[in-house]
N, C-alpha and C positions, 0 to 999 in steps of 0.2 A: 756125355762129353768124353772126348778122347784126349786125355792129358798129353799123351805122346804126340798127337797131331798138333795140339796147341803149341807144344815146345818146338815142333818143326816149322810152324807157321810164323813164329816170332821173328826169326832172322829174315824171312821173306818180307814181312811187314816193315821191318827196320830199313831194309834196302829200298823198298818202294818209297817210303817216307823220305829217305835221304835224297832220292832222285825224283821228287814230286813236282818237278817244274813243268810237266806236260800240261796241256790245256784242261783236262778234266780234273786234275788234282792241284792245279796252280793255286797257291795261297795257303795250303795246309801247313807247310813248313816254310818259314821266312827267316833267314839268317840263323838257321839251325834251331829255331824256336817254333813251337806249335802254339797256335792261339788257343787260349783256355776254352773258348766256346766249342771248338772241335773236340777237345778232350772230354768236355761235358757230354756232347752228342754221343761219343763212343761209349762212355761210361753208362749212359742212360739207355743204350740200345737193348741189352739183355733184359732188364726189368720191364721195359716197355713191351717186349715180345711176350714175356710171361703174363703181363697184365692184359694186353690188348690182342695178342695173337700176331703171327708173323705177317700175314697179308696186310693188316691195318698198319703195322709198324713200317713195313716197306713202303706202303702208300704214303704215309706221313713223311718219311725221310726222302721220298722221291719227288715230292712237290717242290716246285720252284716258285718262289714268291716274286711278284712283280714290283713289290715295294722296295725301291732303291735305298730308302733310308735305313732299312734293316738288311743290308747286303749280306752280312755274315749269317744272319738267321735264315736268309733265303737260300743259303748254300748248304743246307743239310745233305743234299743229294751227293755232295763230294764224298761224304762218308761211305755211301753205298758204292760209289765209283771206286773208292779205295778198297773196299771189301772185294769187289768184283775183280779188280786188278790182282789182288793177293790170290784169289782163287784161280785166276788164269795162270799165274806164275807157278802156283803149287800144282796145277793140272789135276785137280780132283774130279772135274766134271767136263763133259764135252761142251764147248762153247761155239756153236755154229752161229757166228755173228750176233751174239747176244749183246745188246746195247745197254741193258740195265739189269741189275739184280732183281728188281721187281718183276720185269718181264720174264726173266729166267724162272723165277718161282711160279709165276702164273702159268708159264708154258708147261712146266713139269706137273703142276696141279691139274691143268686142263687135259693132259694126256692120260689122266687116271692111271698113273704108273703104280699105284698102290700105296697103301699107308706107310709101309716100311721105307720106300724111297722118299716119300714126303718128309718123314721123320728124319731120315738121313740128311736130306738137304737142309732142313731146319737146324739140326745139330751142327752141320758143317758151317752154316752162316754164323751161328752163335760162337763156335770155336774161333772163327776168323775175327769176330768182334772182340773176343777176349784176348787173342794174340795181338790185335791192334792196340788194345788198351795197354798191354804190357810193353809193347814196342814204343808207344808214345811216352812211357815213363823214362825212356832213355834220352829224351830230348828235354831241353828247358822249356818252361812255359812262358809265353808272351801274354802277360796279364793286361796289356794295353787294350782297351776296348773303346 
């Protein structure tokens, strides 16, 4: 983990959260409040990666549920969209029309770019998740569920 990079990513995450009204991030921040379920998803991301691995975690967060009754639970993918948007703004990786963080990780893994680049990408995603967690602390929590 690169603490300096995490410090650089926090303002990027705050800016994106403040302007999160675009279609892929809509609903993360409403009236300058973040829904507690999204804070929970972000907080759970690093331990899930440690326990299950990056590919399984990205697959879990990428899944869109068809169950309309649990709309917020079906929108875990918004967290990965947020992470991807932060990476794009921070410009740490080439993004040749990457539509999802899961596909980016699989693409890099499929290219057999080497263990070091795979570790670099994994650490970068974890750093973005930590920066997002700290950025979310600057917003009030909407506990209404």
